[in-house]
ROVOKE-78511 format. One line per field, with one value per residue (C-alpha): residue number from 1; residue in one letter; chain; x, z, y. Coordinates in steps of 0.001 Angstrom, whole numbers, plus 500000, padded with zeros to 6 digits. Example, Ala and Ser with C-alpha at 12.3 -4.5 7.8 and 13.67 -1.06 7.14 Angstrom:
k: 1,2
r: A,S
c: A,A
east: 512300,513670
up: 507800,507140
north: 495500,498940
***
This chain:
k: 1,2,3,4,5,6,7,8,9,10,11,12,13,14,15,16,17,18,19,20,21,22,23,24,25,26,27,28,29,30,31,32,33,34,35,36,37,38,39,40,41,42,43,44,45,46,47,48,49,50,51,52,53,54,55,56,57,58,59,60,61,62,63,64,65,66,67,68,69,70,71,72,73,74,75,76,77,78,79,80,81,82,83,84,85,86,87,88,89,90,91,92,93,94,95,96,97,98,99,100,101,102,103,104,105,106,107,108,109,110,111,112,113,114,115,116,117,118,119,120,121,122,123,124,125,126,127,128,129,130,131,132,133,134,135,136,137,138,139,140,141,142,143,144,145,146,147,148,149,150,151,152,153,154,155,156,157,158,159,160,161,162,163,164,165,166,167,168,169,170,171,172,173,174,175,176,177,178,179,180,181,182,183,184,185,186,187,188,189,190,191,192,193,194,195,196,197,198,199,200,201,202,203,204,205,206,207,208,209,210,211,212,213,214,215,216,217,218,219,220,221,222,223,224,225,226,227,228,229,230,231,232,233,234,235,236,237,238,239,240,241,242,243,244,245,246,247,248,249,250,251,252,253,254,255,256,257,258,259,260,261,262,263,264,265,266,267,268,269,270,271,272,273,274,275,276,277,278,279,280,281,282,283,284,285,286,287,288,289,290,291,292,293,294,295,296,297,298,299,300,301,302,303,304,305,306,307,308,309,310,311,312,313,314,315,316,317,318,319,320,321,322,323,324,325,326,327,328,329,330,331,332,333,334,335,336,337,338,339,340,341,342,343,344,345,346,347,348,349
r: M,L,L,S,V,A,L,A,A,S,G,S,D,D,F,G,L,V,R,D,F,A,I,T,M,A,V,A,G,G,A,L,V,L,S,R,F,L,K,Q,P,P,V,L,G,Y,L,L,A,G,V,I,I,G,P,F,T,L,P,N,P,P,V,Q,N,V,D,T,I,Q,L,L,A,D,L,G,L,V,L,L,L,F,G,I,G,L,E,F,G,W,Q,R,I,R,R,V,G,T,R,V,I,I,I,A,L,V,E,M,T,I,M,F,V,L,G,Y,E,V,G,T,L,L,G,W,S,G,I,E,S,V,F,L,G,T,A,L,S,I,S,S,S,A,I,L,V,K,M,L,R,D,T,G,S,L,F,A,T,R,G,R,L,I,V,G,I,L,V,V,E,D,F,A,A,V,I,L,L,T,V,L,S,G,V,A,S,T,G,S,T,D,A,G,A,I,G,F,L,A,V,K,L,V,I,F,A,V,S,A,L,V,F,G,A,I,L,A,P,R,L,I,H,L,V,N,R,F,H,S,D,E,T,L,L,I,S,S,L,A,L,C,F,G,L,A,L,A,G,Q,Q,L,G,L,S,A,A,A,G,A,F,L,I,G,T,V,L,G,D,T,E,H,S,V,E,I,S,R,V,M,T,P,V,K,D,M,F,A,A,L,F,F,V,S,I,G,M,L,M,D,V,S,L,F,P,E,F,I,F,P,A,L,I,I,S,L,V,F,I,F,G,K,V,A,A,D,T,L,G,T,F,L,S,G,Y,D,G,R,T,S,L,N,V,G,M,G,M,P,Q,I,G
c: A,A,A,A,A,A,A,A,A,A,A,A,A,A,A,A,A,A,A,A,A,A,A,A,A,A,A,A,A,A,A,A,A,A,A,A,A,A,A,A,A,A,A,A,A,A,A,A,A,A,A,A,A,A,A,A,A,A,A,A,A,A,A,A,A,A,A,A,A,A,A,A,A,A,A,A,A,A,A,A,A,A,A,A,A,A,A,A,A,A,A,A,A,A,A,A,A,A,A,A,A,A,A,A,A,A,A,A,A,A,A,A,A,A,A,A,A,A,A,A,A,A,A,A,A,A,A,A,A,A,A,A,A,A,A,A,A,A,A,A,A,A,A,A,A,A,A,A,A,A,A,A,A,A,A,A,A,A,A,A,A,A,A,A,A,A,A,A,A,A,A,A,A,A,A,A,A,A,A,A,A,A,A,A,A,A,A,A,A,A,A,A,A,A,A,A,A,A,A,A,A,A,A,A,A,A,A,A,A,A,A,A,A,A,A,A,A,A,A,A,A,A,A,A,A,A,A,A,A,A,A,A,A,A,A,A,A,A,A,A,A,A,A,A,A,A,A,A,A,A,A,A,A,A,A,A,A,A,A,A,A,A,A,A,A,A,A,A,A,A,A,A,A,A,A,A,A,A,A,A,A,A,A,A,A,A,A,A,A,A,A,A,A,A,A,A,A,A,A,A,A,A,A,A,A,A,A,A,A,A,A,A,A,A,A,A,A,A,A,A,A,A,A,A,A,A,A,A,A,A,A,A,A,A,A,A,A,A,A,A,A,A,A,A,A,A,A,A,A
east: 339164,335612,335225,338132,336637,333311,334806,336903,333799,331758,331600,330631,327067,326811,328089,325835,322870,324151,324619,321019,319463,321271,320069,316489,316262,317834,315456,312556,313614,313984,310462,308952,310384,309218,305652,305514,306557,304003,301234,300831,300300,303727,302683,302694,306264,307275,305680,307379,310794,310216,309588,312730,315106,313399,314672,312513,313070,316622,319181,321321,319085,320750,319308,320364,319085,315344,314383,315999,314495,311107,311748,312468,309302,307308,308497,307202,303742,303665,304794,302276,299440,300661,300671,297161,295820,297801,296189,292708,292423,290022,287346,287268,286804,284159,282097,281824,279827,278882,277610,280982,280506,277320,279146,282021,279868,277754,280927,282881,279960,279313,283024,283509,280670,281843,285434,284227,282017,284739,287211,284578,283912,287767,287835,289562,289097,286657,289539,291231,287993,287677,291074,290221,286892,288753,291424,288912,287111,290154,291297,294868,294983,298464,297638,294160,295207,298313,296126,293555,296303,297977,294621,293635,290480,291667,289469,286396,283381,284426,287889,286644,284160,286908,289229,286427,285800,289484,289699,286921,288420,291840,290502,288437,291451,293197,290337,290085,293826,293438,290573,292462,295586,293470,291830,295175,296901,294082,291225,288954,288541,288605,285487,286983,290282,288384,286178,289111,290809,287847,287818,291503,291027,288256,290274,293429,291640,289892,292945,295147,292601,292206,295831,296451,293834,295151,298911,300057,298746,300567,303780,303776,302925,305841,308227,307170,308397,311923,311166,313166,312030,314444,312989,309326,310194,311852,309109,306439,308340,308582,304811,304145,306420,305519,301829,302819,304924,302008,299747,302105,302897,299174,298930,297101,298428,301461,300087,296702,298481,300349,297165,295375,297956,298301,294432,295020,297894,296015,293586,296251,297227,300595,299461,300571,304179,304296,303043,305691,308636,307301,306610,310239,310766,307218,307808,311095,309899,306602,308620,310484,307220,305771,309024,309137,305614,306893,309731,307294,305973,307210,306704,307802,304510,302248,301672,300685,298259,297179,293691,292494,294204,292217,288999,289592,290754,287528,285366,287309,287144,283517,282515,284072,282490,279020,279406,280663,278246,275398,276606,277113,273662,272066,273716,271982,274158,273027,273772,276674,278691,277900,279356,282260,283050,282582,284844,287492,287827,289099,292758,293265,295126
up: 712372,712701,715595,717364,716986,718227,721269,721984,721863,724016,727713,730908,730428,726985,728553,731483,729170,727373,730867,731976,728647,728925,732640,731592,728699,730578,733487,731069,729340,732611,733642,730310,730559,734158,733168,730401,732644,735220,732521,733613,731353,730212,731316,734799,734606,732946,735676,738509,736622,736616,740335,741091,739062,739491,741635,744664,745670,746133,748160,745045,742035,739113,736562,736948,733638,734539,732513,729357,729690,730034,726804,724958,726508,724967,721719,722705,723295,719816,718227,720293,719132,715544,715830,717261,714315,711888,713112,713155,710066,709693,708113,711003,713415,711295,711493,715243,714404,716521,719306,720883,721369,723360,725389,726076,727060,729465,730996,731375,732827,735521,736349,736653,739045,741125,741185,742261,745137,746279,746468,748331,750849,751356,752202,749135,747671,744691,742223,743555,743184,739769,738896,740476,738545,735222,735950,736701,733398,731343,730687,729450,725741,725876,728620,727361,723801,724741,726961,724249,721883,724290,724972,721317,721591,719824,716841,718634,718990,722585,721437,718648,721029,723637,721085,719840,723287,723832,720724,721971,725501,723991,722029,725035,727273,725161,725854,729484,730070,728554,730914,733927,732992,733089,736291,737936,736821,737000,738903,735867,732336,729061,727040,723921,724196,724728,721658,719481,720691,719881,716340,715886,717011,714411,711686,712557,712458,709131,707550,708681,707410,704140,703614,704531,702201,699254,699625,702213,700302,697057,698994,700561,697286,695605,698401,698368,694736,696114,698035,700898,704510,705541,703097,704164,707920,707600,705220,707737,710723,708645,708288,711854,713488,710817,711851,715600,715178,713441,716288,718826,717160,717032,720765,720414,720931,719321,719963,718333,715237,714993,715649,712822,710201,711411,710800,707289,706585,708119,705235,702511,700852,702324,706013,706836,705581,707430,710633,710344,709949,712606,715362,716728,716990,718498,721052,722272,722772,724222,726909,727712,728050,730552,732505,732725,734307,736866,737546,738592,741409,744862,747107,750247,749895,749991,753803,753723,750792,750937,752454,749867,747147,748037,748101,744756,743181,744304,742972,739673,739094,740091,738548,735178,734920,735659,733502,730477,730910,731097,728243,725928,726825,726197,722871,721647,722498,724348,728032,727468,725131,727456,730414,728493,727511,731046,732558,730098,730876,734427,733646,734674,732209
north: 256547,257405,255010,256608,260052,258916,257236,260240,262579,260354,261355,259402,260464,258658,255467,255919,256092,252847,251200,252239,251119,247683,247342,248357,245784,243074,243405,243812,240602,238714,239986,238889,235461,235111,236347,233910,231123,232033,232622,236214,239248,240622,244228,243054,241928,245083,247223,245227,245469,249305,249333,247289,249389,252780,255656,255014,251355,250471,252545,252874,252735,250795,253192,256850,258587,257951,261084,259835,256416,258114,260063,256875,255538,258330,257130,253742,255094,256641,253369,251502,253608,253530,249688,249632,251782,249489,246291,247732,249914,252648,250446,248188,251090,252465,249231,249823,252948,255899,253714,253788,257438,256803,254208,256538,259463,257362,255866,259044,261060,258208,257959,261707,262034,259002,260511,263810,262357,260150,263059,265010,262235,261970,265634,266930,270330,270839,271191,268048,266192,267460,266089,262804,262579,263267,260649,257905,258751,257548,254036,253076,252375,251007,248433,247523,246897,244963,242735,242266,241325,238889,237191,236920,238967,242182,241520,240092,242278,242964,244101,246329,248144,248537,250144,252350,253563,254158,256253,258440,258690,259654,262549,263567,263444,266073,268579,267499,268073,271500,272278,271096,273076,276168,275202,274494,277721,280195,278507,278937,277841,279673,278435,279956,278171,274780,275376,276175,273120,270929,272438,271773,268144,267664,269446,267482,264155,264768,266214,263172,260755,262595,262917,259265,258000,260098,259949,257250,254277,255433,256209,252689,251083,252857,251981,248323,248019,247795,244627,245934,245621,248353,250754,249824,250204,253619,254960,253696,255231,258536,258694,257669,260281,262938,262789,262417,265687,267478,266447,267713,270955,271757,271277,268018,264475,262889,259387,260417,261421,258194,256323,258013,257438,253876,253288,254492,252233,249341,249498,249281,246183,246091,246331,242871,243704,246956,245244,242434,244793,247166,244606,244145,248059,248492,245744,247061,250603,249377,247371,250665,252436,249929,249761,253596,253645,251278,253573,256161,254266,255273,252278,254378,256231,253231,253244,256998,256527,253008,253666,256301,254354,251219,253155,254798,251524,249792,252637,252723,248999,248498,251733,251152,247719,249026,252248,250524,247552,250106,252262,249179,247861,251252,251472,248292,245337,242242,241604,239211,241518,244530,242726,241550,244997,246368,243604,244594,248341,248742,249762,253302,255640
***
């Protein structure tokens, strides 16, 4: 009876979503198998899959509800950042120390200046050049961490430093996006609003860590008494999206909230069990996230923008390598470690 009612209430749009989801996962699965066979990063396969089924490539795109897929992909980003925090734990991140802040500041300053100068040389306006400089300052947490995990170097010194730099970048990105929003809409920035946002970031981060350290481990320990994977999974997801919602409601970052609670749970005695039950869910939504990024690529625009794109790509790649290598070296690491960190950073966010 319930099934009949559900089927009767479902419209063509619902079945269209199921069809699009089925196509997306089928193509993502094929791309993953092909990537493994060719010994290439799975992310590359997912991106290419997104290009193929996206709205800009084929005359009749196989996926129609692109907006809905991208909404699901946003959930994937939250789960991905939660998983990153869970794997590391706050104690591991703390061991990296404040030196990652030095590295990130050196890197972001150099990349912003390079981006601004390149934009000026290309004949762009001042505001456009500022946007470019800001964009080049940020690396992709999602892509970098997945690549580090796939290559088995996530917990090496290089991996810990890269993740620490990414954490600083992600929090800086929230402030930078606020600044750029003001510049884009009014042509100026509100220093008071920026300062208030920075204070909110600090308060939110401290509150999330304190809340997590006091309540989250006790909650997980209580839930784990049932010896039920389902209970542990749902409870972990509740904490993940609860902190993500808090971050978003404060005008910050949902992914940052998920990452923070993940780092707290990563220090609990049940972190291995949580990671085990979370992995299938996280992997599915992560695939959606990367495929959706591929969907945004309009290959028809390549001929028009290929020249500036090549210049900006080269500046980004070599600039990131040089800036992160220099920042890591200045923070006290040896040349080999510094170069390894620099070589690992050129994935634009």
